[in-house]
VEXPA-136052 format. One record per residue: residue number from 1; residue in three letters; x, y, z of N, C-alpha, C, O, CB in turn. Coordinates in steps of 0.05 Angstrom, whole numbers. Glycine has a CB too. Example, Ala and Ser with C-alpha at 12.3 -4.5 7.8 and 13.67 -1.06 7.14 Angstrom:
! residues 2
REC  nr  rest  n.east  n.north  n.up  ca.east  ca.north  ca.up  c.east  c.north  c.up  o.east  o.north  o.up  cb.east  cb.north  cb.up
REC  1  Ala  264  -114  156  246  -90  156  264  -66  156  285  -66  169  226  -89  181
REC  2  Ser  257  -45  142  273  -21  143  258  1  157  268  23  161  282  -12  114
//
This chain:
! residues 236
REC  nr  rest  n.east  n.north  n.up  ca.east  ca.north  ca.up  c.east  c.north  c.up  o.east  o.north  o.up  cb.east  cb.north  cb.up
REC  1  Met  17  -24  0  0  0  0  18  25  0  35  28  17  -19  0  25
REC  2  Lys  12  43  -18  29  67  -21  23  86  2  0  92  9  24  80  -47
REC  3  Lys  45  97  14  41  117  35  35  144  23  47  153  4  66  118  53
REC  4  Val  17  158  36  10  186  28  13  203  53  -2  200  72  -19  188  16
REC  5  Val  33  221  52  37  238  76  25  265  70  33  279  51  68  240  82
REC  6  Leu  7  273  87  -6  299  84  5  319  104  2  315  129  -37  297  86
REC  7  Glu  17  340  95  28  360  113  8  382  118  -4  392  99  55  371  102
REC  8  Val  6  390  142  -10  414  149  9  437  152  26  438  170  -27  410  176
REC  9  Arg  7  456  133  26  479  133  14  504  145  28  522  153  35  484  105
REC  10  Lys  -13  505  147  -26  529  158  -50  521  174  -67  505  165  -34  549  136
REC  11  Val  -52  532  199  -74  526  217  -88  551  226  -75  571  233  -64  510  242
REC  12  Leu  -115  551  224  -131  573  236  -138  564  265  -152  545  269  -157  579  219
REC  13  Met  -128  579  284  -131  572  312  -146  594  327  -139  618  324  -104  566  326
REC  14  Thr  -165  587  344  -178  607  361  -165  606  389  -154  586  397  -209  601  363
REC  15  Ala  -167  629  402  -155  631  429  -168  653  445  -175  674  435  -125  636  427
REC  16  Gly  -172  647  471  -181  668  489  -157  683  500  -135  673  500  -198  656  512
REC  17  Val  -162  706  511  -140  722  522  -134  717  551  -115  727  562  -145  752  518
REC  18  Glu  -151  700  564  -146  694  592  -121  677  595  -114  663  576  -171  680  605
REC  19  Glu  -108  678  617  -81  667  620  -79  637  615  -60  629  602  -72  673  647
REC  20  Asn  -98  621  625  -93  592  623  -95  582  594  -79  566  585  -114  577  639
REC  21  Ile  -113  593  578  -115  585  550  -92  598  534  -80  585  517  -142  593  538
REC  22  Trp  -85  622  541  -63  635  527  -36  620  532  -20  618  513  -60  664  536
REC  23  Arg  -32  610  555  -8  595  561  -6  570  544  15  563  533  -8  586  591
REC  24  Tyr  -29  556  541  -31  532  523  -24  540  494  -9  527  481  -59  519  525
REC  25  Val  -37  561  485  -33  570  457  -4  579  453  8  573  432  -53  593  450
REC  26  Arg  7  594  472  34  604  470  54  582  467  72  583  449  41  622  494
REC  27  Glu  51  561  483  70  539  482  67  524  455  87  517  443  64  520  505
REC  28  Leu  43  519  446  38  504  422  48  520  397  61  509  380  9  496  419
REC  29  Val  40  545  396  47  561  372  78  565  370  89  564  349  34  589  374
REC  30  Ser  91  568  393  120  571  393  133  546  383  152  548  367  130  577  422
REC  31  Ala  122  523  390  134  498  381  128  493  351  145  483  337  123  474  397
REC  32  Leu  104  500  342  97  497  314  115  514  296  120  508  273  67  504  309
REC  33  Asp  124  537  307  142  555  293  167  540  284  178  545  263  148  579  309
REC  34  Val  177  522  302  202  507  296  198  490  271  217  485  257  209  489  320
REC  35  Phe  174  481  266  168  463  244  158  478  219  150  466  199  148  442  252
REC  36  Gly  158  505  221  150  521  198  120  521  192  112  527  170  164  511  174
REC  37  Val  103  515  212  74  515  209  64  543  214  68  555  235  61  494  228
REC  38  Glu  49  554  194  37  580  198  12  578  215  -3  559  212  31  593  170
REC  39  Val  7  598  232  -16  598  249  -31  625  245  -20  646  249  -9  594  279
REC  40  Val  -56  623  237  -74  646  237  -89  645  263  -106  628  268  -95  644  212
REC  41  Leu  -83  664  281  -93  664  308  -116  684  311  -112  708  308  -70  671  328
REC  42  Ala  -140  674  316  -163  690  320  -170  692  350  -177  672  362  -188  679  304
REC  43  Thr  -167  715  362  -170  718  391  -197  728  398  -210  744  384  -148  736  402
REC  44  Phe  -207  719  421  -232  727  433  -228  740  460  -208  734  473  -251  702  436
REC  45  Gly  -246  757  468  -246  767  495  -233  795  499  -229  803  522  -231  749  512
REC  46  Gly  -228  809  477  -217  836  480  -189  838  471  -178  820  459  -219  845  509
REC  47  Asn  -177  862  477  -149  867  467  -129  850  482  -132  844  506  -143  896  471
REC  48  Leu  -108  843  468  -85  829  480  -70  849  499  -70  873  493  -66  818  459
REC  49  Asn  -59  838  520  -43  855  538  -14  858  527  -7  845  507  -43  845  567
REC  50  Asn  2  874  540  29  879  530  46  854  530  62  850  512  42  901  548
REC  51  Arg  43  837  550  59  813  551  51  794  528  69  781  516  55  799  578
REC  52  Gln  26  792  522  17  775  500  27  786  473  34  771  455  -14  773  500
REC  53  Arg  26  812  470  37  824  445  67  819  443  78  816  421  31  855  445
REC  54  Ser  81  819  466  109  813  466  114  784  456  132  778  441  121  817  494
REC  55  Asn  96  765  465  98  738  456  96  737  425  111  723  412  75  720  468
REC  56  Ile  76  751  414  71  751  386  94  761  370  100  751  348  45  767  379
REC  57  Arg  107  782  380  130  794  365  153  774  362  169  777  344  140  819  379
REC  58  Arg  154  754  380  176  735  378  169  712  358  187  697  350  181  723  405
REC  59  Trp  144  710  350  136  689  332  138  698  303  129  720  296  107  680  338
REC  60  Lys  150  681  287  153  688  258  130  676  242  126  683  219  179  677  248
REC  61  Asn  115  658  254  96  642  239  67  650  244  49  635  235  99  613  246
REC  62  Val  62  672  257  35  678  266  24  704  254  37  725  252  34  681  296
REC  63  Glu  -1  702  246  -17  726  237  -40  728  256  -57  709  257  -26  723  206
REC  64  Val  -43  750  270  -63  753  291  -86  770  283  -82  792  271  -50  764  317
REC  65  Tyr  -110  761  289  -135  776  285  -149  778  312  -157  758  323  -153  763  263
REC  66  Glu  -151  802  323  -164  806  349  -194  812  346  -203  823  326  -150  829  364
REC  67  Ser  -209  804  367  -237  810  368  -246  815  396  -232  808  415  -254  788  355
REC  68  His  -269  827  399  -281  831  426  -304  812  431  -318  815  451  -290  860  429
REC  69  Phe  -307  793  414  -328  773  418  -321  756  444  -298  749  448  -331  754  394
REC  70  Lys  -342  751  459  -338  734  482  -335  705  474  -346  697  453  -361  737  503
REC  71  Gln  -320  689  489  -319  661  483  -346  648  490  -360  658  507  -296  647  500
REC  72  Asp  -352  626  477  -378  614  480  -385  607  508  -409  609  516  -381  590  462
REC  73  Trp  -366  599  524  -372  591  552  -374  614  571  -383  611  594  -351  571  562
REC  74  Glu  -365  638  563  -366  661  580  -394  672  583  -404  675  606  -347  683  569
REC  75  Ala  -406  679  562  -433  690  562  -447  683  536  -445  697  516  -433  722  566
REC  76  Phe  -461  661  536  -471  651  511  -494  668  501  -514  672  515  -481  622  514
REC  77  Ser  -491  678  477  -511  694  464  -512  685  435  -492  686  421  -505  725  466
REC  78  Leu  -536  677  425  -538  667  398  -529  689  378  -516  683  358  -567  658  392
REC  79  Lys  -537  713  383  -530  735  365  -500  739  364  -488  742  343  -545  761  373
REC  80  Asp  -488  741  388  -459  745  390  -444  722  377  -424  727  362  -451  748  419
REC  81  Gln  -452  698  382  -438  675  370  -442  673  340  -424  664  326  -448  649  384
REC  82  Asp  -465  681  330  -470  682  301  -451  702  288  -440  696  267  -499  689  295
REC  83  Leu  -448  725  300  -430  745  289  -401  736  290  -386  739  271  -433  772  305
REC  84  Ala  -394  723  313  -366  712  315  -362  690  295  -340  688  283  -361  702  344
REC  85  Gly  -382  674  290  -380  652  271  -376  662  243  -359  651  228  -404  635  272
REC  86  Gln  -390  683  235  -387  695  209  -359  707  205  -347  705  184  -408  716  203
REC  87  Trp  -349  719  227  -322  730  227  -301  708  222  -282  711  206  -316  745  253
REC  88  Leu  -305  685  236  -286  663  233  -287  651  204  -266  645  193  -292  641  253
REC  89  Leu  -311  648  194  -314  637  167  -301  656  146  -289  646  127  -343  633  160
REC  90  Asn  -303  682  150  -290  701  133  -260  698  134  -246  701  114  -299  730  139
REC  91  Leu  -250  693  159  -221  689  162  -212  664  147  -190  664  135  -214  687  192
REC  92  Glu  -228  644  147  -220  619  133  -218  625  103  -199  616  90  -241  597  138
REC  93  Val  -237  640  92  -237  646  64  -213  663  57  -200  660  36  -263  661  56
REC  94  Met  -206  682  75  -183  700  70  -156  686  71  -138  692  56  -184  723  90
REC  95  Thr  -154  667  90  -127  656  96  -123  628  86  -100  619  84  -123  656  126
REC  96  Leu  -144  613  79  -142  586  68  -125  567  84  -105  557  74  -131  588  40
REC  97  Pro  -133  562  109  -118  543  125  -123  514  117  -143  508  104  -125  546  155
REC  98  Asp  -104  496  124  -108  468  119  -126  455  139  -139  435  134  -81  453  118
REC  99  Leu  -126  467  163  -141  455  186  -150  476  205  -137  497  208  -124  434  200
REC  100  Ile  -173  471  219  -184  490  239  -179  478  266  -187  455  272  -214  495  234
REC  101  His  -165  493  284  -160  484  311  -175  503  330  -167  526  334  -129  485  318
REC  102  Leu  -198  493  341  -215  509  357  -210  503  387  -211  480  395  -245  504  350
REC  103  Asn  -205  524  402  -203  522  431  -230  531  444  -230  547  463  -180  539  442
REC  104  Gly  -252  521  433  -279  527  441  -297  507  429  -288  488  416  -287  556  434
REC  105  Tyr  -323  510  433  -342  489  426  -361  495  403  -361  481  383  -358  482  450
REC  106  Val  -376  516  405  -399  520  388  -392  525  359  -407  518  341  -416  542  398
REC  107  His  -369  537  354  -362  543  326  -353  519  310  -348  522  286  -340  565  326
REC  108  Ala  -350  496  322  -344  472  307  -367  464  289  -363  450  269  -337  449  326
REC  109  Ala  -391  474  295  -414  467  278  -417  485  254  -436  482  239  -439  469  295
REC  110  Leu  -399  504  250  -401  522  227  -394  506  202  -382  485  203  -381  546  230
REC  111  Pro  -403  516  178  -398  502  153  -369  508  143  -365  521  122  -418  511  131
REC  112  Trp  -350  497  157  -322  501  150  -315  486  124  -328  466  118  -303  492  173
REC  113  Asn  -295  495  110  -285  480  87  -262  461  95  -258  441  82  -274  500  66
REC  114  Ala  -248  467  117  -226  451  127  -235  434  150  -255  440  163  -202  469  135
REC  115  Pro  -221  412  156  -228  395  179  -222  408  205  -207  428  206  -213  368  177
REC  116  Ile  -235  398  227  -235  411  253  -223  394  275  -232  371  279  -263  420  260
REC  117  Leu  -204  405  290  -196  394  315  -207  412  337  -201  436  337  -164  391  317
REC  118  Leu  -223  401  355  -234  417  377  -220  409  403  -218  385  409  -265  412  380
REC  119  Val  -209  428  417  -196  424  442  -212  437  464  -215  462  465  -166  435  442
REC  120  Gly  -223  421  482  -240  431  504  -223  441  527  -205  427  536  -260  411  513
REC  121  His  -229  465  537  -215  476  560  -234  481  583  -232  467  604  -201  502  552
REC  122  His  -252  500  580  -272  506  600  -299  498  591  -305  496  567  -271  537  607
REC  123  Cys  -316  493  611  -345  488  605  -361  494  630  -357  479  650  -350  459  594
REC  124  Pro  -378  514  631  -393  520  655  -411  497  664  -415  494  688  -411  544  649
REC  125  His  -420  480  645  -436  457  653  -420  438  671  -430  429  691  -447  443  629
REC  126  Thr  -396  432  662  -380  413  677  -367  425  702  -359  411  720  -358  401  659
REC  127  Glu  -366  452  703  -353  465  726  -374  479  744  -366  494  762  -333  486  716
REC  128  Ser  -399  474  740  -421  487  755  -419  482  785  -429  498  801  -448  479  745
REC  129  Gly  -406  460  792  -404  455  820  -378  465  832  -372  460  855  -405  425  825
REC  130  Ala  -362  480  816  -336  489  825  -334  519  824  -313  530  816  -314  476  808
REC  131  Gly  -354  533  833  -353  562  836  -363  577  812  -362  602  813  -326  569  842
REC  132  Met  -373  564  791  -383  579  768  -410  591  776  -426  578  790  -386  560  744
REC  133  Lys  -416  615  767  -441  628  773  -464  614  758  -462  609  734  -440  657  766
REC  134  Pro  -486  608  772  -509  596  759  -522  615  740  -521  640  745  -529  585  779
REC  135  Arg  -535  605  719  -549  622  700  -577  611  695  -584  590  705  -533  624  673
REC  136  Lys  -592  627  681  -620  619  676  -621  593  661  -604  586  645  -635  641  661
REC  137  Lys  -643  577  666  -645  551  654  -645  552  624  -633  535  611  -671  538  664
REC  138  Asn  -659  572  612  -661  573  583  -633  580  571  -627  571  549  -682  593  574
REC  139  His  -618  595  585  -591  601  576  -574  576  576  -561  570  556  -577  622  595
REC  140  Trp  -575  560  597  -560  535  598  -568  516  576  -551  503  564  -564  522  626
REC  141  Glu  -594  514  571  -604  495  551  -594  503  523  -586  485  507  -634  493  552
REC  142  Arg  -595  529  516  -585  538  490  -556  532  487  -547  522  467  -591  568  487
REC  143  Tyr  -541  538  509  -512  533  508  -506  503  505  -489  495  490  -499  544  534
REC  144  Arg  -521  487  521  -516  458  520  -521  446  492  -505  430  483  -534  444  541
REC  145  Lys  -542  454  480  -549  444  453  -527  453  433  -520  437  415  -576  454  444
REC  146  Ala  -518  477  436  -497  487  418  -471  472  421  -457  467  402  -493  518  422
REC  147  Val  -464  466  446  -439  451  452  -441  423  440  -422  413  428  -434  450  482
REC  148  Ile  -464  410  444  -468  383  432  -464  383  402  -451  366  391  -495  372  440
REC  149  Arg  -476  403  389  -473  405  360  -444  408  352  -434  396  333  -489  429  349
REC  150  Gly  -429  425  368  -401  429  362  -385  404  366  -368  397  349  -390  451  380
REC  151  Leu  -389  390  388  -374  366  394  -379  344  373  -360  330  365  -382  355  421
REC  152  Leu  -404  342  364  -410  322  344  -401  330  316  -398  313  298  -440  317  344
REC  153  Ser  -397  356  311  -389  365  285  -359  363  280  -350  361  258  -398  394  281
REC  154  Ala  -343  364  302  -314  364  300  -304  337  289  -315  316  296  -301  370  327
REC  155  Asn  -284  338  273  -271  314  264  -257  299  286  -255  274  285  -252  320  241
REC  156  Cys  -248  314  306  -234  302  328  -236  321  352  -234  345  349  -204  295  321
REC  157  Val  -239  309  376  -240  325  401  -220  315  421  -217  291  424  -269  324  413
REC  158  Thr  -205  333  433  -187  327  455  -188  349  476  -205  367  473  -158  322  444
REC  159  Ala  -171  347  496  -171  366  518  -143  366  530  -128  347  526  -193  360  539
REC  160  Pro  -136  387  545  -109  387  558  -106  366  580  -84  357  586  -104  414  570
REC  161  Thr  -128  356  591  -126  336  612  -148  315  608  -168  319  596  -129  349  640
REC  162  Lys  -143  291  619  -162  269  618  -187  276  633  -209  268  626  -149  243  628
REC  163  Ala  -184  291  655  -207  298  672  -227  316  656  -251  311  658  -197  313  697
REC  164  Ile  -217  335  641  -234  352  626  -249  336  604  -273  339  601  -219  375  612
REC  165  Leu  -234  319  591  -247  303  570  -268  284  581  -289  281  569  -225  286  555
REC  166  Ser  -262  272  604  -282  254  617  -307  270  625  -329  260  622  -269  240  641
REC  167  Ala  -303  294  636  -325  310  645  -343  318  622  -367  318  624  -315  335  659
REC  168  Leu  -331  324  599  -346  331  575  -363  307  566  -386  310  558  -328  340  552
REC  169  Lys  -352  283  567  -367  259  559  -390  254  578  -412  246  569  -349  234  558
REC  170  Val  -386  258  604  -407  254  623  -430  274  618  -453  266  620  -397  257  652
REC  171  Gln  -423  299  612  -443  319  609  -457  319  582  -481  324  580  -430  346  613
REC  172  Tyr  -442  312  561  -453  315  534  -455  289  518  -466  289  496  -436  334  519
REC  173  Gly  -446  267  528  -448  242  514  -423  236  498  -403  249  500  -472  242  496
REC  174  Glu  -425  216  480  -402  207  465  -396  225  441  -415  236  429  -405  178  456
REC  175  Phe  -371  227  434  -362  242  410  -335  230  402  -324  213  417  -361  273  415
REC  176  Asn  -324  239  380  -299  228  369  -275  239  385  -263  259  376  -297  234  339
REC  177  Ala  -268  226  407  -248  236  425  -222  220  423  -222  197  416  -258  236  454
REC  178  Val  -200  233  430  -174  220  431  -161  227  458  -169  246  471  -155  229  408
REC  179  Val  -142  211  466  -128  215  492  -115  242  492  -101  250  473  -107  192  496
REC  180  Pro  -118  257  514  -105  284  516  -75  283  512  -61  266  524  -111  296  543
REC  181  Ile  -65  301  496  -36  301  490  -21  312  515  0  302  522  -30  319  466
REC  182  Ala  -32  332  527  -18  345  550  -12  326  572  8  330  587  -34  369  560
REC  183  Leu  -29  306  576  -24  287  597  1  272  592  18  268  610  -48  267  599
REC  184  Glu  5  263  567  30  249  560  54  267  560  76  259  566  26  235  533
REC  185  Arg  49  292  552  70  312  552  82  315  579  107  318  582  61  338  540
REC  186  Gly  65  316  600  75  320  627  93  297  636  113  302  649  51  321  646
REC  187  Gln  87  273  628  104  250  634  130  251  618  151  246  629  89  224  629
REC  188  Ala  127  259  593  151  260  576  170  282  584  194  280  581  143  264  547
REC  189  Ala  159  304  594  175  327  601  195  321  623  216  335  625  157  350  610
REC  190  Lys  190  301  639  208  294  661  235  285  650  255  287  664  196  272  678
REC  191  Lys  236  275  625  260  265  613  271  283  592  291  277  579  255  237  601
REC  192  Arg  258  306  587  266  324  566  271  352  576  260  360  597  245  324  544
REC  193  Ser  286  368  561  289  396  568  263  410  560  246  398  547  313  409  553
REC  194  Arg  260  435  568  236  450  562  233  453  531  210  450  521  237  478  574
REC  195  Lys  255  458  517  253  460  488  245  434  475  229  433  457  280  470  477
REC  196  Glu  257  412  485  251  386  474  222  378  479  209  366  462  270  364  486
REC  197  Ala  212  385  503  185  379  510  165  394  493  145  384  484  179  385  540
REC  198  Ala  172  420  487  155  436  470  154  425  441  133  424  429  164  465  469
REC  199  Glu  177  416  432  178  405  405  163  378  404  150  371  384  207  401  396
REC  200  Trp  165  363  426  150  338  428  120  343  425  106  329  411  156  323  455
REC  201  Leu  111  364  440  82  372  439  74  379  410  53  370  401  77  395  458
REC  202  Ala  91  394  396  84  402  369  83  378  351  66  376  333  105  422  358
REC  203  Arg  101  359  355  101  334  338  75  319  342  64  308  323  125  317  345
REC  204  Gln  65  318  367  40  304  372  17  317  357  0  304  345  35  302  402
REC  205  Tyr  16  344  358  -5  358  345  -3  356  314  -23  354  300  -6  387  353
REC  206  Leu  22  356  304  25  353  275  16  325  266  5  323  244  55  357  268
REC  207  Ser  20  305  283  10  279  277  -20  278  277  -33  267  259  21  258  296
REC  208  Phe  -32  291  297  -61  294  298  -71  307  272  -89  298  259  -70  310  322
REC  209  Tyr  -59  330  266  -68  346  243  -67  330  217  -86  330  202  -50  371  240
REC  210  Ala  -45  315  213  -41  300  189  -63  278  186  -73  273  165  -14  287  188
REC  211  Arg  -69  265  209  -88  243  208  -117  254  203  -133  242  189  -87  227  234
REC  212  Ile  -123  276  216  -149  289  212  -152  297  183  -173  293  171  -153  313  231
REC  213  Leu  -131  310  172  -132  319  144  -134  295  125  -149  296  105  -107  336  138
REC  214  Gly  -120  274  131  -121  250  114  -148  238  114  -158  230  93  -101  230  123
REC  215  Asp  -161  236  137  -188  225  139  -208  242  124  -226  232  111  -196  221  169
REC  216  Phe  -204  269  127  -222  288  115  -221  286  84  -241  289  70  -216  316  124
REC  217  Arg  -197  282  74  -193  281  45  -195  253  33  -193  249  9  -167  293  37
REC  218  Gly  -200  233  51  -202  206  41  -175  195  32  -175  177  15  -222  204  20
REC  219  Ala  -153  205  42  -127  196  34  -118  173  52  -129  168  73  -106  219  35
REC  220  Ile  -98  158  42  -86  137  58  -63  148  75  -43  158  64  -76  113  40
REC  221  Val  -66  148  101  -46  158  118  -33  135  133  -47  118  143  -57  178  139
REC  222  Pro  -7  133  134  6  110  147  -1  108  176  -4  129  189  36  112  144
REC  223  Ser  -4  84  186  -13  80  214  10  87  233  5  92  257  -22  52  218
REC  224  Gly  35  86  224  58  93  241  63  122  242  46  138  234  82  78  232
REC  225  Pro  87  130  251  94  159  252  92  172  225  99  160  204  122  162  264
REC  226  Val  83  197  224  80  211  199  105  229  195  109  248  209  54  229  199
REC  227  Glu  120  222  175  144  237  167  161  245  191  166  269  196  136  262  151
REC  228  Gly  169  226  207  186  231  230  171  241  255  183  246  275  206  252  224
REC  229  Val  144  243  253  128  252  276  121  228  294  114  207  284  102  266  266
REC  230  Asp  124  232  320  118  210  338  89  200  335  71  216  329  123  219  367
REC  231  Gln  85  175  338  58  164  336  41  171  361  52  171  383  58  133  332
REC  232  Val  16  177  357  -1  184  380  -24  163  380  -27  147  362  -12  213  378
REC  233  Thr  -39  165  402  -62  146  404  -81  150  381  -89  172  374  -76  150  431
REC  234  Ser  -90  128  369  -108  129  346  -136  138  355  -143  137  378  -110  102  332
REC  235  Phe  -151  147  335  -178  157  341  -195  135  352  -194  112  344  -190  169  315
REC  236  Ala  -213  143  371  -231  123  383  -254  118  364  -272  102  371  -241  133  410
//
């Protein structure tokens, strides 16, 4: 069987400006830069701060588009999310990415042209018992339905930790999930330098990206490592 290696050279990635998601994005984008992968970064939640802008100036591979749209889990509004969705679709048409990497839920259900990797971070439903402010029942129900549509629409879903991924399954049911990369990265980092660990993380995502793209295009992707990229857990 002939091997077909599909390279992802450009990714459209969403990101919130709050610290925990920005830390995740900063580490991943910095590592992807080493492999020459371009990132179109669409930010939510207001203007970037000076430290975040300093991060961006060090990246050679990033084109940033800022917005004041709230993230879907912050304050769900159908009108706001529809406007944000149209903005994202316009970015896809403008930049022509190979793959969409969403760090949120509801926009996975948009009519994208490229395949989607959804990475779950926060969810008020799963965190409602951990200090999240309660909201009106109809608000929760609209949000819940939108999240389910997003999870089921994504080509692949993962999360930074096994706990988050498990909580999403308990709350929303089954979807096409894979083992969290960050969990394995933490174990691997004990034997690697910070730079080596970051590059390891990028290799895992590049392997994810290639397999998602291959499945989306109906190509034959080798079951082993993709062009020197470490093998990751196969899709469930």
